[in-house]
C-alpha positions in Angstrom: 262.3 66.5 190.5 262.7 65.8 186.8 259.7 64.3 185.0 260.0 62.1 182.1 258.2 63.3 179.0 256.2 60.8 177.1 257.7 60.1 173.7 255.6 61.0 170.7 254.8 58.1 168.4 253.2 57.5 165.0 250.0 56.8 166.8 249.9 60.3 168.2 250.6 61.8 164.8 247.9 59.6 163.2 245.4 60.8 165.8 246.2 64.5 165.0 246.1 63.9 161.3 242.5 62.6 161.6 241.5 66.1 162.4 242.8 67.5 159.1 240.6 68.0 156.1 241.9 67.4 152.5 243.2 71.0 152.1 245.0 70.8 155.5 246.7 67.4 154.6 247.7 68.8 151.2 249.2 71.9 152.9 251.1 69.7 155.3 252.5 67.6 152.5 253.4 70.8 150.6 255.3 72.1 153.7 257.1 68.7 154.1 257.9 68.7 150.4 259.4 72.2 150.6 261.3 71.5 153.8 263.7 68.9 152.6 265.2 67.5 149.4 265.0 64.0 150.8 261.2 64.4 151.2 261.0 65.5 147.6 263.0 62.5 146.5 260.8 60.2 148.6 257.5 61.6 147.2 258.8 61.6 143.6 259.7 57.9 144.0 256.5 56.9 145.8 254.4 58.7 143.3 256.5 57.6 140.3 257.1 61.1 139.2 259.9 62.2 136.8 261.8 60.4 134.1 264.1 58.5 136.4 263.1 58.0 140.0 266.4 56.2 140.7 268.6 59.1 139.6 268.8 61.0 143.0 269.5 57.7 144.8 272.3 56.9 142.3 273.7 60.4 142.7 274.0 59.9 146.4 275.5 56.4 146.0 278.0 57.8 143.6 279.0 60.7 145.8 279.6 58.5 148.9 281.3 55.5 147.1 283.4 57.5 144.6 284.3 60.8 146.3 286.4 63.4 144.7 289.7 62.8 146.5 291.2 65.9 145.0 288.7 67.9 147.0 289.4 65.9 150.1 286.0 64.3 150.1 285.8 61.0 152.0 283.7 57.9 151.3 280.9 56.7 153.4 279.5 53.2 153.1 276.7 54.0 155.5 275.5 57.0 153.5 275.6 55.1 150.3 273.7 52.2 151.8 271.2 54.7 153.4 270.3 55.8 149.9 269.2 52.2 149.0 267.3 52.0 152.3 265.6 55.3 151.5 264.5 54.0 148.1 263.2 50.8 149.7 261.1 52.9 152.1 259.8 55.1 149.3 258.8 52.5 146.8 260.9 49.4 147.3 260.3 47.8 143.9 262.6 44.8 143.4 263.8 46.0 140.0 264.8 49.4 141.3 266.5 47.8 144.4 268.5 45.4 142.2 269.6 48.3 139.9 270.7 50.4 142.9 272.6 47.5 144.5 274.3 46.6 141.2 275.1 50.3 140.7 276.6 50.4 144.2 278.9 47.4 143.4 280.0 49.0 140.1 280.8 52.4 141.7 282.6 50.9 144.7 284.7 48.7 142.4 285.4 51.7 140.1 286.6 53.8 143.1 288.8 50.9 144.4 290.4 50.7 141.0 290.7 54.5 140.5 292.5 55.2 143.7 294.0 51.7 144.4 292.0 51.6 147.7 293.2 49.1 150.2 290.4 49.2 152.9 289.2 45.8 154.2 285.9 47.4 155.6 285.2 48.8 152.1 285.8 45.4 150.5 283.7 43.6 153.1 280.8 46.1 152.5 281.2 45.5 148.7 280.9 41.7 149.1 277.9 42.1 151.4 276.2 44.3 148.8 277.1 42.0 146.0 275.3 39.2 147.9 272.3 41.4 148.6 272.2 42.3 144.9 272.2 38.6 144.0 269.4 37.9 146.4 267.3 40.7 145.0 268.0 39.7 141.4 266.9 36.1 142.2 263.4 37.5 143.1 263.1 39.1 139.6 261.4 37.6 136.6 263.7 35.3 134.5 264.1 37.8 131.7 265.3 40.6 134.0 268.1 38.6 135.6 270.8 38.0 132.9 271.8 41.6 132.3 272.1 42.3 136.0 274.1 39.1 136.5 276.4 40.1 133.7 277.0 43.4 135.3 277.9 41.7 138.6 280.1 39.3 136.8 282.0 42.3 135.4 282.3 43.6 139.0 283.7 40.2 140.1 286.2 40.3 137.2 287.3 43.8 138.1 288.0 42.6 141.7 290.3 39.7 140.6 293.4 41.2 142.0 292.2 42.9 145.1 293.1 40.2 147.6 291.3 39.8 150.9 289.4 36.9 149.2 287.0 39.4 147.5 287.1 37.6 144.1 286.7 34.2 145.6 283.8 35.3 147.7 282.1 36.9 144.8 282.7 33.9 142.5 281.2 31.6 145.1 278.2 33.8 145.6 277.6 34.2 141.8 277.8 30.5 141.3 275.5 29.8 144.2 272.8 32.2 143.1 273.0 31.4 139.4 272.8 27.7 140.3 269.5 28.3 142.1 268.0 29.6 138.9 
């Protein structure tokens, strides 16, 4: 007879952590830090360490949205979006999220132009991120919005001849969110 193991949850981990002293917790964090580059990136962002906490997230976005096709690298929308989700979990500041989302749109558009990509799924993901960027920008202070809108408008202009309704969708979204301002 096979018995089902109980799944471990955060509650179980939290209970065990209560037994740790300060040195034990620091040792655990040090081990987690050393175990994985993603953990390092998370802690750097959460603790606002380094000159540019967005840099590793942008590097990942760039890698997955604008791969080196000469090296047979492929793109991955999911991995690029995961970088934004990881930043959101680490610190989630609206300014940083908006910057990463706009950067995503810029890099995706650049790749489309660079290799003459014709991939409807890639286009759809770009339009969805464009809208998410606009929503996030709308939550920022008035003075922070214009430069980001300008960058998204440049993305829209670069997408004029893509087809699939990309330019029309972006133009409608830009008009909708800027009208709310």
